[in-house]
N, C-alpha and C positions, 0 to 999 in steps of 0.2 A: 417511624424509627428516627433516631437522632444519629446522624452520620457526620464524621469529620474527615476531610481530605487533606492528607499531607502531600503537598505539591499539586494543588488544584488547577494550576494554570496550563498543564500539558494538553495537547490536542485531544487525546483520549480521555484524560481525567476530567477535563472541564465538561466534556460532552456527557460523561456518566453523571457528573454532579447535576447538570441540567435535567437529565432524564429522571433522576431520583427526586429532584425538586418538583418536576411536573407530575410525578407519581404521588406527591403529597408528603414526602419525607422532609424532615428538618435537616438542612445541609449547611455546614460551615467548612471553612478551609483556610489553608495557609500556603504561602509560596515566597521565595526570595526574589522572584521576577516573573511578571506576567505580561505577555505581548499580545498584540492583535492577531486574530480576531477574538481570542479567548477573553481578553480584558473587557471588551464592549459587551460580549455575550453574557459574561458573568455579572457585569454591572447592571445590565437590563433586568436581571432577575434578583438583584440585591444580594448576590452571592460573592461579589468581589471583596477580598479582605481589605479592611480599612488601612492597614499598614502592611508593607512587605517585610518578610522575615519569619522567623520561627518563634513561637510563643508557647512554652510548655504549659502555661496557665490555661490555655484553651482546652487542654486535655483533662477530662474529669470523669467521674464514675457515672455521670448522666448519659454519657455516650453509649449507644448500642454497638457501634463498630467504628473502626478507623480504617480508611482505605489508603494504602501507601503507594505512591507513584515512583516510577523508575528514576525520576529526576532527583529524588531525595537520596541522602547518603545513609549508610547503616548506623552512623553515630548522630543522626538528626535528633535535636533536643526533644521535639514532640514525640518522635518514635520511642526514645528512651523512656519518656514519661508514661506513654501508653503501655509499654512493657512492665514498668514499675507498678502500674495500677492493675495489671492483669487483664487489660481490655482485649477484645477480639480484634486482631489486626488481619486485614485481608489485602492481598494483592488485587490489582484491577481484574484480571481474569478469574481469580478465585471468587470474587464477589459476583461477577457475571454468572458463574455457574450456580451460585447460591440462589440467584434470582430466576434461574431457568431450569432447575433440576426436576421440576414437574412438567416441563414442556418437551416437545420434540426438538432436539438441538441439531441444527444443520450447520456444519462447520466447513468452511472453505479454506483449504491449506495449499501450500506450494510456495516455491521461491519467488514466483512471478505470476501475475494475473489474478491474484486472489481479491484485490480491491475491485478490479473490473468485473470479475465474475459475481462477486457479492452484489455489486451495484446493478448488474444486469438482472439478477434474481429479484432484487427489491423493486426495480423499475417495472418488471412484469407484474409483480404482485400489486403494486400501486396502480398500474394501468387497469387492472381487473378488480380494483376495490377489495382486495383480499388483505385483511389486517394481520400483520405479523410483527413480533418484536425483532429487534436487530441491533447489531453493532457493525459498523463499516468504517474503513480508514480514510474516507474522503467525504466531503460535503456533496450531497446529491441534490439535483434540481427537483423541487417539489417536496423536500424533506427539511424539517426545521433543525433537527439535530442528527448527529452521527450515531447516537444511541437512543433506542426507544424501548421502554420496559413497561409492561402492564401485568395485571393479574389474570386477565381474561384470554389473551391470545394463546393459541395452541402451539404455534411454531415460533422459534427464535432462530434467526440466521446470523451466524457469527463469522467474521473474518478471522481466520486462525493464524496468528502471527507466531513465528518460531523463535522470536527474540525472548529474552529473559523476563520473568514476571515482575520481580521487584528486587530491591537491594538485599533483601533477606530471604527471597524465594528465587533460587537460580534455575528453576525449571522453565523450559520454553512455555510461552502462554498457551499454545494449543494443546499442551499435555493436560490441561486442567478442565477441558470442556466435556470430555466423554461423549462424543457425538453419537446420535442415532443415525444420522445421514452425514456422510463426509465426502469431500472431493479433494483430489490431489491433482494439481495442474502441471507441475514441473519441479524438478530438483536441480538446482545449479548452485554450487558452493557460494555461500554468502556469510556475513557476520564472522569473518575470520578471527576477530578478536575474542570471540566466545567459543567457536568451534574450530579448533586448530587444524583439523584434517577434513578432507572430503568425506572419509568414511565415518568420522564422528558426526558430521552434519547429517548424512543419510540416516544414521541410527535414530535421529530425532523423529524422522518421518515414519520409521518402523514402529517406534513407540506410539506415535499418533494413531496409526492404523490399527494397532493391537488394542487400542482403547475404545474402538468403535463397539457399541453395545451389542450383545448377542442378538442375532436376527436383524441387525442393522444393514446399512447399504454403503458401499464404497464406490463412488464414481471416479474414474481415473483416466488420465491421458496416456493411452497406450503408445503414442508416438515418442514419448520420453522414456528412454531406456531404463533410467534409474527408477522412475515411477512405476513402470511396468514390472520391474523386478520386485520392488517393495510390495506392490499389490498382489503379485502371484505368490509371494512367500508368506503372506498373512495367513495365519492358521485359524483365527477365530471364526466362528460360524456366522458369516455375513454373506450378503449377496454382492457380487462384484459386477459393475457395469463399465465397460471400456468405451471411450469415445475417441474420435479422430477429427482432424480439421475437415470441415465440409467442403464440397465443391463450390467454387465461386469464380467470377471473372471480374476484371476491372475494365471499364469502358469509359473513356473521356473523364477520368478522375472520379468515377462513381463505381462503388463496389456492388455487384449483384450476387446475392446469395441464392444458390440452388435450393428450391423447396418443392414439395409434392405438387404445388400449384403453379410452378414455373419460377423463373428468375425474379428475385425481390430486391429492390434497392434498399440498402441499409446505410446508416450514418457513420458507423465505425469501419475501420479498414485495417488491413494487414493480416497475414496468416496467423499470427499469435492471437489477435483479437477474434478471428473466426474460430480458432480452437477454443478460446474462452467462451464464445457463444455456444458452441456444441456442448461444453460441460454444463453451462447454465441451463440449457434446454433440458438435459437429463435431470438435473436437480429440481427444476420446476415441475417436471412430470412426476417425480417422486413426491412432490408436494400437492399434486392434484390438478395441475394445469396441463391441459392436453397440448399436443404439438401445434395445432392450428391457432389456439389461443396464444401460445408462446410467440409464434411468428407475427401475429397481429400486433403484439405489444412491442417486440424487440425492434421492429422497423423504425420506431421513434426514439430509440435509445441513442443519445449523443455522446456517451462516454462519461467516465468518472472525472472529477476535477483533477487537473494536473496530469491526466493520462491522455497523451496525444490530444491535447487541447488546442484547438485553433484559436490563435490570439490576434491574427490579422490576415486580411486577404484583400487583394486589389488587382483586378485584371489578370495578369499572367504571373502573379507572385503570391505566395502564401507563407505564413509563419506558424509553427507549432511549438509548444513547449511540452515537455514530458518529464515525468519523475524518474525516468530511467537512469540508473547509475551502475548497477551490477552488469558484468560482461554480457550475460545472456539477454538482458533487457535492452542493452545498448545495441547489440547486433540485430535483435528482432525488430526494434523500433526503426533503426536506420534502414534496414532492408524493406520494411513495410512502406515507409514514406517514399523511397525511391521507386518501388513498384507502383504506387498510387499515381506518381507523377514522373513517368519514365523519360519524358522528353524535356524535362526541366533540369537545370543544374541543381544539385543538392549540396547545400552548405550545412554541415552537421557540426555542432559545437557541444562538447562534453565537458562538464565540470567534474573533476575528481574531488569528492567532498566527504565521503564516508570513511569510517575506520578502515574498511577492507580496501577501498579504492586507493587510499593513500598509503597502503602498506607495501613496501618494496617487494616483499616476498610474494605478494598477490598480483602484482602488475602484469605478469606474463599471461594471466587469464584474459587480458584484453586484446591479445593478438588477433587481428583480422576483424575486430568488431566494428570498425569504421570503414571497411572496404567498400561498402555500397555508396559511400559519399563521394562526390566529385571534389569537394573541398572539406578536409577534416581538420578540426581545431580542438585542442585540449587545453583547458584552463585549470590551474590549481593554485592554491594559496600556500606558500611556505609557512605563513603564520598559522594556518589551520593545522598544518603538520605539527608545529610546535605546541599548539593548544591541546591537541590530542596526544601529546607526549610520544609521538612516533619517531622512528629514525628518519633522518632527512631523506627526502626523495629528490633525486637529481633530474635535471633536464635530460641527460643522456639515458637514464634508466627508463624514463617515459618514452622517449623516442625509439629506443630499441624494443620496448615491450609491445608496442602497437604494430611493429614490423611494417611501417609505411614511411618511405623516404621523404614524401612531401608533407608530412604531418606538421601543422603549425601549432606551436606551444606558447602559451602566455602564462605568466605568473603575476602580472600587474593588472589590476582591475581596469585602470584607465586605458592602458594600452589595448586590452581586449575590447573595451567599449569603442575606442577610436577605430579599431579594425572593423568592428561590426558595422558602424555607421558610415564607413568609407566605401562599403561595398555597393555595387550596382546589382540590385535584386531583380531586374527584369528577367522574366522567364526562369525564375529561381524559386526553390523551396528552401526555407530556413528552418532548421530543426535545432531547438535549444533543449539539451538534456541535462537535468541537474535536480538534486534534492535541495539545492541552495539557490543563490542568486548571483553567481559569478562575482562575488565581492562587492555587491551593491547595485547590480543592474536593475533599473526600473523597467519592467516589462511593458508598462504603458507607453514608454518612449519608443519601444519597438513598434507598437501599434501605430503610434503617430507617424513614425518614419515611413510606414507602408502606405499611409493615407495620402 
C-alpha cells in the first residue's frame, strides 16, 4: 500500500509510519516541524521529509490512504487536496482498527496507568517469546518501535487514549477500537479543554465499555468508584473481572509483592503501580499466560519510559522523573515515592504544563496532591499560558489551590534551576513531575549533580 502521513513527526504518528514501513508499505509524509527523537528515527529509514512544510502536490490518486495527525489543522493544504481528490482519509486510531479488525483487540483504557499497564503486558509477552502486535505510548526496553503491526499475529494490544482522534474526527481515540478484551484502570477528570464537565468525561468511558464486542471481557479496577459504576452499569453481554491492589510490603526501599509462592521483590513501586500490575495480570491470563508465568516475567519489569523513571542515585539520595501532571497522578506518585523512602526528605517539583493544569477553573483539583512531600514546588510558565490562549493564571490562584502554606512557586526557569541546584540532597528523594522540562531543564545535569 501507498500511505501518506500529514504531520508525520508526532510521537504516535512517526511510530506508525515506521511500523508500516517495516511491514513493507510505501510511506511518505509531511510536517512543519520535526524534533528528536522522531527526526533521527525517520531519517534512519529514509522517511524524513526533505523539506518542512505542507505540499499539496504530494497528494495524488496513487495514494491508497492518507493518515491525518492531531498536529495538523482542519484547513491543512494537503488535507484539503486529499478531500478534493476523494482519497480515503484516516485518523491514527481509525487506521489502527483497519489493521487489526481481524485480530483479538486488547484495549487498555483509563485516565491513568494505561501506558504502564500496556507496557507490563508487552514485557510479559516479550519475556515468554509470545508475538503480539501493539501500540503503546512510551518507548520500551527491548522494543524498536512503539507500534508493531503484522499480518500473522493473533493479538494486538492497544493503549486506549481518550483524547480526540484528529482535527476532523472529534471522537476519543479509544471509541474506534471496538475491543474484544478491555481494561479500565481509573477515571479522574482530565482534558478539561475537550470535556468541560466530569460527567461528560465519564460518559466517554461508558461509550468505551459499551463498544466491547459481545462475549468479550472487561477487566476493571473496583477500587475506583467511577470505574466500578461504569462497569456495573454496562449492559452488553460481556464477562466482567474486577481487580484490586494486591498485598505488598516495603522493606529497606524494596517492594515485596505477595504471591502464592511467597513475597517476591519487584522493580516498580507504589500502590498505583501495584494496582496496575494486578490489572495487567488479569489481561495476560485472558491472553493465555498463567499466573506463575506472569510473576516470573513481571519481576524484571523496570517501568515505562518517563513513568517513575530513576534518573540518578548515589548513597542516600535518589532522583526520579515522572510524566505525572493530572491531579490524581500527582497525588499517587508523590505518595508512592514517600512510602518507598519514608525516612528521607522528599522534594517534589511539579510543572503545570497541560491545558487542564493551566486552566484557572481546574486548579482546585490539585488540593492536597503534594501533601506527601516535605518540600513542595510548583513551576509554571506564564508564556505557556499565553501560547495556549488561556486566561492568566496568577501566583495567588496556584497558592490557594494547593492549600499548602509552605508551597514554593516559580515562574522563571533560571530561578527554578538555581533553587534546584542549591539544595543539599543528602538523605533526600527528588521527584520531578512534568510532561515538559521546566522551561529548559537538562535532566542529565540533575544526574551529574547527584554523582
